N, C-alpha and C positions, 0 to 999 in steps of 0.2 A: 143160768143165766151159762156156765159150763159147758151144759148139754147146748146149748145154743149155738154156740160158735161151736164144739166140734163140727158142728149141723149144715154150719156155714161153710166149715174148710173139707169137709164131703166134698158138701156140695161144688166147691170149686176145684176139686180135684177130681172129678166126675166129668165139668164140660172140660177142664182143658185135657182130660184125655180122652171125651168126645170131637176136642176141636184136632189133636193133630190126629187122628183116628178120622175123620173125615175128609183130611187133606190129604191120607195114607189110605183113602178106599181100596180094597184089595180089586185086583186089576185095574186100575182109572193109569190110565200115560196123566198120571199128574206132570212129567215132566215129555212134554210130547215135545216131535225133531221140528226144532224152529230154527233155525241157519241165524246166527247172530248177523243182521246187514248192515255191511261197509260202503259209505257214499266215499270217505274216506282214511288217510292211513294217517298218523302224524309217529314219523321217528325221525331218531336223532343221527344224522348225519353220521358219527365218528361211529354208530357204537355197526351203524352199515357197513359203513369201511372198514369195520376190526379185521384184521390180521387172522387172530386165532378162531378156530376150528367154532364153527355154531355147536357141535357138539362136544362135550370133554367126559371123558368115566378116570374115576380115581381109582389108584391102581392098590391093589386089595392088599388086606389089611387085616388076616384072620380074625386076630384078638379085638380087635374095635369093631369090627364085620361081626363079629360073635356077640359081644355085648351087645352092641346095634340092634342085632335078631332079638332076643335075650328083652329089653325095655320095652321090643315094640309089641310085644305077647299082646297086652290091653287091648290093640289096636283089631293086632290079628284073630285075634277073636272076637269084637263086635260088630267087622265085617264081615268075620267068618274065610279070610280069605289066609291061607300059608305065604302068602306074595304078597302081603300089607310091609315093607318096612321088611322086609329081605337083604335090603343091602346088597346086592349084584345084578345088576339089571342085563338083562336080555336082546340079543339080538333083534326078538323080537318087538318088546317095547322103544327100543331103541326109535327099529325101521317108520312104525305105528308115527313116534311125532314126530320124528324127517316129516314124512306122507304128508299132515297133518303141515306144519309150519312152510312149507310149500305149494299145497293146494292155495295156503293163503294169505301166501305170499308177505314173510313173517323172518326173512331174513336178519332182524335187528336179534333178535330172539336167540338168549346165549341157553344153554338145557346144562346143564351140572346130574351125572348119572352116576349117583352116591361121591361124590367128590369135595374137599372143604377145599375152598381156593379165595378168603377173603378180601388178601390184596387185590385180587382180580374183583370181587365183586364193587369196595370200596372205588378201587379206578372208573369203573362204569356206571357208579354212582351220579363222579363226577362226568361222569359224559353224556349222563345222560338229559341233554338239554326238555326234554320234548314236558319233562316235571318241571316246574318251578325251583325255584331255587329255596323259595321258604320253605315248600313242603324237603324240597330235598334233602335240605339242614335241618330235617328235624323231626317228624316221620320216621326220615326216607335212611338217615343215618343212627334211629337208633332200631330202625331193620335189620342193619345187618352187623350193626354192633351185635345187637339178638343173637344170628344167626353164626356171629363169632366167638360168641362166648357161649354159645348154646349148642354145638353144630350139631347140624340134624343125621353127620354119618356114625353121631352117638343112638338120639333122643328122636330121628323120626323125622315124617313131618311135611309129607309132599304138599309144594306150593308155588307159586308162581310172586318172584317178587316184583311189583311195578317199578319200584325205586331205576333196581334195576336191569330192569325186563329181562330175567334170570328164571327156570325153569327150575327150579330142583325137586332135584324124585329119587327116588332111596325104597319105594315099591316094584317092585318088576308088576305091573298087570298097565297093560293096557289102554283101559279104559280112565285109568287114572292116569295115565301119562297127558293121556290127549282131551277132558277135560281141565290140568292144568297150561296143554295149551292152549285152549281156547280164552280162560282167562285173560292170556296174551291177548289174541284178537278183539277184545272186547277192552279194555285198555287199547290195542293200536287207534281207536277207533276213536278216542273224545278225545277233547281239548284241550281238558282241565283235568289231566290225567292226576295229580296229588289228589286231588280235588275230589274223584270218584273214589282215591285210595282211601281217601279218610272217613267215607260215607258210608265205608267198607265195614270200619267198626261201629257201626250203627246199624243198619240194613242189611248184611250178608248173605240174606234171605235172597235176596234179590239178582247179585253176581254169581252166587249161587247155582241157579235154576237158572242164566240165558247162560249161564255154560258147560251146562247140564243139556239143556234142551238142544246147544249148537251139535255136540256129541254125540245125537242121538239123528239128528240130522245127516253128519257127513258120516257118520255107518248107515243109515239108510242107499243114501247116492251112492253109495259104495256095495252096498247087496252083501254089506257082510252082515252074517248071522251071525255065523261064530261071534263076531264083538257085539253086534245087539245082544245076544244071550249075558255075556258076560259083564255092557252097563248095566242092565236089568238088575242082575243081580248084584251089583258091586252099587254102584251112583246113586240108585235106591236108598240103601240103610247110610247112606254116608248122604245124601242129603235130607234123610231121617236127623242124623242128627244137628243140621241148622234149626230143621222144623222143630223139635222138640224144646231145644232155645230160646228157640224165638219165643216159643207158648209158655214157656219155663220163665221170664223174665215178665209174665204178666200174674203166673202167683209163686216168684218164690219161693216157699215154703215147701211147692211140691217140686222142681230145676228134675231134682233128680229124677225123679218117677217117669215125668215129662219126655226129660234126655229121651231114655232107655225106650220109653210107649214108643218114639218115632223111631229110631232103629227098630226095635220090631217089627214096628206097621212097617217101614220100607222092605226088610226083608221079605213080608207077605207077600205085597206088594210088587216087589221083586222078579216073583217067583212064578203070582199068577199070572203076569206079562209074559214072559218064556212060555211056562205052561199055553196060553194061548199063540206064540208066537210058534212054538211044537209044531200046535192040530191046523197051521193059517200056513204054515211058511214050511214044509215036509225036508229036509238036512238034504234029500239031493236033487231039492229041486231050485236050492240057490245057488249062486256063484259067489266066491269071497274075491275077490280085486290082492292080491298080493301090494303089499304096501313098496313106496321105493325103496332102495337102497342106500346105504349113507355108513359112509366109513369115518365114525366113530376116531377122535385120536388118543391110547390109551398114557392117560398124563402122569407126572409123581407129584403129582400138588398136593399128598399129603402122606 
């Protein structure tokens, strides 16, 4: 009997691993360049007319940022990039984000680059009337409370908060910033943004797929070869975390190995795609468009 149970468990694990590998087959463009279609946009006028700058950068805090860098080591290893949770955002990353927001008409989106400003986030929560008040003062309040109690300035974690329409950046990776901005674009076209945000708790893979595909479409449109290489190398293993987690929900006893299988498969897939990209598009034949320059403000909020 125990042998049969063990065999079934092994079979389940193999099935899960095969499912992850199938989704992330080497060299496959799982995240095909598909722009998010936008027929209309839902924006709160109070956020559009905000007098504060769209991009705000937190004042450097060497000790706190150093702690945050150390806390982010596991994610640096996971995605194999020391810029993850670096807590120091370069002009290149800021410019790429601003370029995307301007190109997609997202003037209501706030970008906090390594900044902790919970008071303004609570204010933006009350102003964001595109999300119905039951969602704003339940899930929305919980999300802002979480950002207040567990500041990303220390624990990291790039993300977009649809309840405050705010992108929080702690990594100095343009592809990551574009991915979060793509979430903003996706939410802005939704009529029921609160419900769509709640759906993310159950089916995040759908939201993540749309955002990543839009990033690849954006970079291809701009013929940004360097950006595509970076996106393949970073977004595929990041996507693998969601694939592994999703498959792991069906095999809870093996959630950890399935999670890491998704990440490893993502790394392999991204690098295979970069190898194909090098063969098809020699570096000297592809122009890379320069992003629009921005004038972010240096704030003293932290």
